[in-house]
C-alpha positions in Angstrom: 69.7 95.0 87.1 70.6 97.0 90.2 72.4 96.1 93.3 70.4 94.3 96.4 70.9 95.4 99.9 72.8 91.9 100.6 75.4 93.0 98.0 76.0 96.3 98.9 76.3 95.3 102.8 78.8 92.4 101.9 80.7 94.3 99.7 81.1 97.3 102.7 81.9 94.3 105.1 85.1 93.7 103.1 86.1 97.3 103.1 85.8 97.4 106.6 87.9 93.8 107.1 90.9 94.8 104.8 91.2 98.5 105.9 91.4 97.5 109.5 94.3 95.3 108.3 95.8 97.7 106.1 95.7 100.5 108.7 97.1 98.7 111.1 100.0 97.8 109.1 100.5 101.4 107.8 100.0 103.3 110.9 101.7 101.3 113.7 104.2 98.7 112.0 107.1 101.3 112.4 106.0 102.0 115.8 106.2 98.2 116.8 109.3 97.5 115.5 111.4 101.1 116.0 109.9 102.3 119.3 108.7 99.1 121.3 111.5 96.6 119.5 114.7 98.7 118.8 115.2 98.2 115.3 116.8 101.6 114.0 114.4 103.9 112.5 116.5 104.3 109.3 117.0 100.7 109.0 113.0 100.5 109.1 112.7 103.4 106.6 114.5 101.6 104.2 112.6 98.2 104.8 109.4 100.0 104.1 110.7 101.2 101.1 112.1 98.7 99.3 109.2 96.5 100.1 107.5 99.1 97.9 110.1 98.8 95.3 109.5 95.1 95.1 105.7 95.9 94.7 106.3 98.0 91.7 106.9 94.4 89.8 104.5 92.6 92.2 101.4 94.5 92.0 100.9 94.6 87.9 101.9 90.9 87.4 99.4 90.3 90.2 96.8 92.5 88.1 97.9 90.1 84.8 97.2 87.2 86.8 93.4 87.9 88.0 92.4 89.0 84.5 93.9 85.7 82.9 91.8 83.7 85.5 88.7 82.2 84.5 86.3 79.9 86.9 83.2 79.1 87.7 83.4 81.6 90.5 84.8 84.5 88.3 88.3 85.7 87.9 88.0 88.0 91.3 86.7 86.3 94.1 89.3 83.4 94.3 92.1 85.3 94.6 90.1 87.5 96.8 89.5 84.8 99.5 93.0 82.8 98.9 94.5 86.5 99.4 92.6 87.1 102.5 93.5 84.1 104.4 97.5 84.3 103.6 97.5 88.0 104.5 95.8 87.3 107.6 98.7 84.6 108.7 101.0 87.0 107.8 99.5 90.0 109.6 99.5 88.2 113.0 103.3 86.9 112.1 104.6 90.2 111.2 103.0 92.1 114.9 104.3 88.5 117.0 108.2 88.8 116.5 109.9 86.2 118.6 111.6 87.8 122.0 114.9 86.0 121.4 115.4 88.1 118.4 117.4 91.2 118.4 119.7 93.3 116.1 120.1 91.9 112.7 118.0 89.2 113.1 115.0 91.1 114.0 115.2 93.6 111.2 115.5 90.5 108.6 112.3 89.1 110.5 110.7 92.4 109.9 111.8 92.6 106.5 111.0 89.4 105.3 107.3 89.3 107.1 106.6 93.0 105.6 107.3 92.1 101.8 105.1 89.0 102.4 102.5 91.3 103.6 102.5 93.4 100.9 102.6 90.5 98.4 99.5 89.0 99.9 97.8 92.1 100.6 97.9 92.8 96.8 96.3 89.1 95.9 92.9 90.2 97.8 93.1 94.2 97.1 93.4 93.9 93.3 90.6 91.9 93.0 88.4 93.4 95.4 88.5 97.2 93.8 88.5 95.4 90.4 85.2 93.5 91.2 83.1 97.3 91.2 83.3 98.1 87.2 82.5 94.3 86.7 79.0 94.3 88.6 77.7 97.8 88.7 76.9 100.2 85.8 78.5 103.3 85.2 77.3 106.8 86.4 75.3 106.6 89.9 75.3 103.1 90.9 78.9 102.8 90.2 79.8 105.6 92.5 77.0 105.0 94.9 79.0 101.6 95.5 82.4 103.5 95.3 80.9 105.7 98.1 80.0 102.9 100.0 82.7 101.0 100.0 85.2 103.6 100.7 83.1 105.0 103.5 83.2 101.2 104.7 86.6 101.6 104.3 87.0 104.5 106.4 85.0 102.7 109.2 87.6 100.2 108.9 90.6 102.7 109.1 88.9 104.5 112.1 88.0 101.8 114.1 92.0 100.7 113.9 92.4 104.6 114.7 90.3 104.8 117.8 90.7 101.1 119.1 94.7 100.1 118.8 96.2 101.8 121.4 93.6 101.4 123.8 92.9 97.6 123.3 96.8 96.9 123.1 97.9 97.9 126.5 94.8 96.2 128.0 95.6 92.9 125.9 99.5 93.1 126.8 98.4 93.3 130.5 95.8 90.6 130.3 98.0 87.9 128.8 101.6 89.4 129.9 100.6 89.9 133.3 100.3 93.4 135.5 103.8 93.3 136.6 105.4 93.6 132.7 106.5 97.1 131.8 104.6 99.3 129.5 107.0 98.6 126.5 106.4 94.7 127.0 102.8 95.2 127.5 102.4 96.9 124.3 104.6 94.2 122.5 102.2 91.5 123.5 98.8 93.3 123.0 99.8 94.1 119.3 100.5 90.3 118.6 96.7 89.5 120.4 95.3 92.6 118.7 96.7 91.8 115.2 94.9 88.5 115.4 91.5 89.5 116.2 91.7 91.8 113.5 93.1 89.1 111.5 90.1 86.9 112.3 87.6 89.4 111.5 89.0 90.2 108.2 88.6 86.6 106.9 85.2 86.6 108.4 84.4 89.9 106.6 85.9 89.1 103.5 84.4 85.8 103.2 80.5 87.0 103.5 81.5 89.3 100.7 82.7 86.3 98.2 79.4 84.5 99.2 77.1 87.3 98.2 78.7 89.4 95.5 78.9 87.7 92.2 79.9 89.5 88.7 77.1 90.6 86.6 78.7 91.5 83.4 81.9 91.3 82.0 83.7 92.6 78.6 85.6 89.6 77.3 89.1 90.8 76.3 92.3 89.0 75.7 93.9 89.4 79.1 97.1 91.6 79.0 100.7 90.9 78.9 102.8 92.6 81.3 104.3 94.8 78.5 101.0 95.6 77.4 99.7 96.7 80.6 102.2 99.2 81.1 101.4 100.4 77.4 97.9 100.5 78.5 98.9 102.7 81.4 101.0 105.0 79.5 98.2 105.3 76.9 94.9 106.0 79.8 96.3 109.4 80.8 93.2 109.8 83.2 94.4 106.5 85.2 97.9 107.8 85.3 96.5 111.3 86.7 94.7 109.6 89.5 97.0 107.4 90.6 99.8 110.2 90.7 97.4 112.3 93.0 96.7 109.5 95.1 100.2 109.2 95.6 100.9 112.7 96.7 97.9 112.6 99.0 98.3 109.5 100.5 101.9 110.1 101.3 101.2 113.4 102.9 98.2 112.0 105.1 100.9 108.7 105.7 103.2 111.2 107.1 101.2 112.6 109.7 99.6 109.0 110.7 103.1 107.7 111.2 104.5 110.3 113.1 101.1 111.4 115.2 101.8 108.9 117.9 105.2 110.2 118.6 103.7 113.5 118.3 101.8 113.1 121.7 104.5 110.8 123.3 107.4 113.2 122.9 105.7 116.1 122.5 102.1 116.6 124.0 103.8 114.3 126.2 103.1 113.5 130.1 102.2 110.5 131.7 98.9 110.0 130.4 99.9 110.6 126.9 98.2 107.5 125.8 94.9 108.4 127.1 95.3 111.9 125.0 96.0 110.3 122.2 93.3 107.9 122.0 91.1 110.5 123.0 92.2 112.5 119.8 91.7 109.5 117.5 88.3 108.5 118.4 87.2 112.2 118.0 89.5 111.8 114.0 88.1 107.9 113.9 84.4 109.4 114.2 85.2 112.7 112.0 86.3 110.4 109.2 83.2 107.9 109.2 80.7 111.3 109.4 82.5 112.8 106.6 82.3 109.9 104.5 78.5 108.7 105.3 77.1 112.5 105.9 79.4 115.5 104.8 80.1 114.0 101.6 76.7 113.2 100.4 75.6 116.5 101.4 78.5 118.6 99.7 77.6 116.4 96.3 74.5 118.0 96.6 75.5 121.3 95.8 79.0 120.3 94.4 80.3 118.4 91.4 83.1 115.4 92.6 85.7 117.4 91.5 84.8 121.0 93.1 84.0 118.6 96.3 87.8 117.1 95.6 89.4 120.7 95.5 87.3 121.7 98.9 88.5 118.9 100.6 91.8 119.6 99.9 91.8 122.9 101.0 90.4 122.0 104.1 93.1 119.6 105.2 96.0 122.4 104.0 93.6 124.6 106.5 94.1 121.9 109.3 97.7 121.1 109.1 98.4 124.9 109.0 96.0 125.4 112.3 97.9 122.3 114.0 101.2 123.7 112.9 100.3 127.1 114.8 98.8 125.2 117.8 101.7 123.3 118.0 103.8 126.5 118.9 101.4 127.8 121.6 101.7 125.9 125.3 99.8 122.9 124.5 97.7 121.7 127.8 94.4 121.0 126.5 94.0 118.0 123.8 90.7 119.2 123.0 92.2 122.2 121.2 93.8 119.7 118.5 90.1 118.5 117.8 90.0 121.8 115.7 92.9 120.9 113.1 91.9 117.6 113.6 88.5 117.8 112.4 89.6 119.3 109.1 92.3 116.5 108.3 90.2 113.4 109.5 87.4 115.1 107.1 89.4 115.8 104.4 91.1 112.5 104.6 87.9 110.7 104.3 86.3 112.5 101.6 89.5 112.4 99.4 89.4 108.1 99.8 86.0 108.3 98.4 86.7 110.8 95.5 90.0 108.8 94.3 88.2 105.5 93.8 85.0 107.1 92.0 87.4 109.0 89.7 89.8 105.7 89.3 86.4 103.6 88.6 85.6 106.1 85.9 88.8 105.7 84.1 88.5 102.4 83.3 85.4 103.2 80.9 87.7 106.1 79.4 90.4 103.7 79.0 87.9 101.2 77.0 86.5 104.2 74.8 90.2 105.0 73.7 92.0 101.8 73.6 89.2 99.3 73.1 90.2 97.3 76.4 88.2 96.9 79.8 91.3 96.9 82.2 89.5 96.7 85.5 92.5 94.4 87.2 95.6 96.6 85.4 94.2 99.7 86.2 93.3 99.0 90.1 96.2 97.2 90.7 97.7 100.8 90.2 95.6 101.9 93.0 97.2 99.2 95.1 100.6 100.0 94.4 100.5 103.6 94.6 98.6 103.4 97.7 101.5 101.2 99.5 103.9 103.4 97.7 103.0 106.2 99.3 102.8 104.4 102.7 106.3 103.4 102.0 107.7 106.7 101.3 106.0 108.1 104.1 107.3 105.9 106.4 110.8 106.6 104.9 110.4 110.5 105.9 108.8 109.6 109.0 111.6 107.3 110.2 114.3 109.8 109.0 112.7 112.3 111.0 112.8 110.0 113.9 116.5 109.5 113.3 117.6 113.1 112.8 115.6 114.2 115.9 116.8 111.0 118.2 113.2 110.4 118.9 112.9 106.8 120.1 112.1 104.5 123.3 115.3 105.6 125.0 113.9 109.4 125.2 111.8 110.2 128.3 108.4 110.3 127.3 108.2 114.0 129.0 108.3 117.3 127.0 111.1 118.7 129.0 113.4 115.9 128.7 113.3 116.1 124.8 115.6 118.9 123.0 113.4 121.5 121.4 115.2 121.0 118.3 113.8 117.8 118.2 110.1 118.7 119.0 110.2 121.3 116.1 111.5 119.1 113.8 108.9 116.7 114.5 106.3 119.7 114.1 107.6 120.6 110.7 107.5 117.5 109.3 104.0 116.3 109.8 102.4 119.6 109.0 104.6 121.5 106.4 105.8 118.7 103.9 102.1 117.0 103.8 101.0 120.9 102.9 103.2 120.8 100.0 102.4 117.3 99.1 98.8 118.8 99.1 99.4 121.9 96.8 101.4 119.9 94.4 98.2 117.5 94.1 96.0 120.0 93.6 97.9 121.8 90.7 98.8 118.3 89.1 95.5 117.3 89.2 93.4 120.6 88.3 96.1 120.8 84.8 95.4 116.9 83.8 92.3 115.8 85.3 89.6 116.1 82.4 86.7 113.6 83.2 84.0 115.9 84.7 80.8 114.5 85.4 79.2 115.1 82.1 81.9 113.4 80.1 81.5 110.6 82.4 78.2 110.3 81.1 79.1 111.1 77.4 81.7 108.0 77.6 78.8 105.8 79.0 76.5 106.4 76.1 78.9 106.0 73.6 80.3 102.9 75.2 76.5 101.8 75.2 76.4 102.1 71.7 79.8 100.3 71.1 78.0 97.1 72.5 74.9 97.0 70.9 76.6 97.8 67.7 
């Protein structure tokens, strides 16, 4: 039975909500605690990476719990709804640090709530993506839903990119008064903005849970943690995809963590926030259009694998252009739209493709290992995406510490040491380019699931099930 429009829209809304939450955390947690609240950059880097190490144990266990769940609502939706509610609460408190805290107390607060945020996000993210193979058929239907979901996720991410630094100062002054400092306005603004995002998150996921049901699944014994790791090691294609995801997302997240500092301390000027918002508005729009329009157009002419390589090349081209422009006399934000177009468009398309590739590895794993482990495979995606954000945050925090970029620095270009500016530029462009080159080389060597191979596997599985 084909997916209905209501099912597609509901699933897409869920993606919008959850990626709004994820992008708010991934892009602004370092800025909130380091630049606004004064936690040392290297301390935040350690906290963010340590939380990801914890997730190395938490995420796979969550995948096993989902696989073992049996309720009249299925095995995915109960965890999806519970995890969403808990994550929304934690998100609010994570961006509502008590003003009385400072020093070690503030760092401890950040560590506790960031770890809790990661745990609760895992509770909903794994079942969300694991549902795709459970209520779709392989081939075009699954690719279509994966594309839709990733496009909607991109919309959620883009909305945060576009709205955050426009809404945060305004909300801060609305609730904090007109006479508070810019720093305090942003601090209060993040608290109320996170509350709005948390409420929308719960509403969107509730709609998703209400309208989406598992249509078919393969009844298999849920794996133990040991069996799960064995299964992942045996599914070489799943491991190839998740390693590529780590490299790609780490590269992109380094830039997303540092771009606000680029505008504040490099591009500079009293109107840096307006330039930053304008750039992000453009980039968010490009990301949405790339997933919804550019990706389908490219798919008409190229295979998914060729679109993947084209996107990687476009991202590298964008970073190279940004690096060149950064060493010119920048005075017009519109010039930055050129590299921004390539980077944001590539990010949107790559986020769609990696999900499509990972969904196909579920069928591959079932054929090879005689197990259908949706939750196990997609738990790895959840973990590696968060791992990438942790590693990227650590690299960004090292950059900020080494080059002494923080809220004590005057927010105008002439007061920032040239070495600091050059270090910032190199970190947010050269390191991502290296990561993307490695991802392309590794993927080309290891990935085998061409479109023809996927169709062949789907046919073989159909014959096996009918036998």
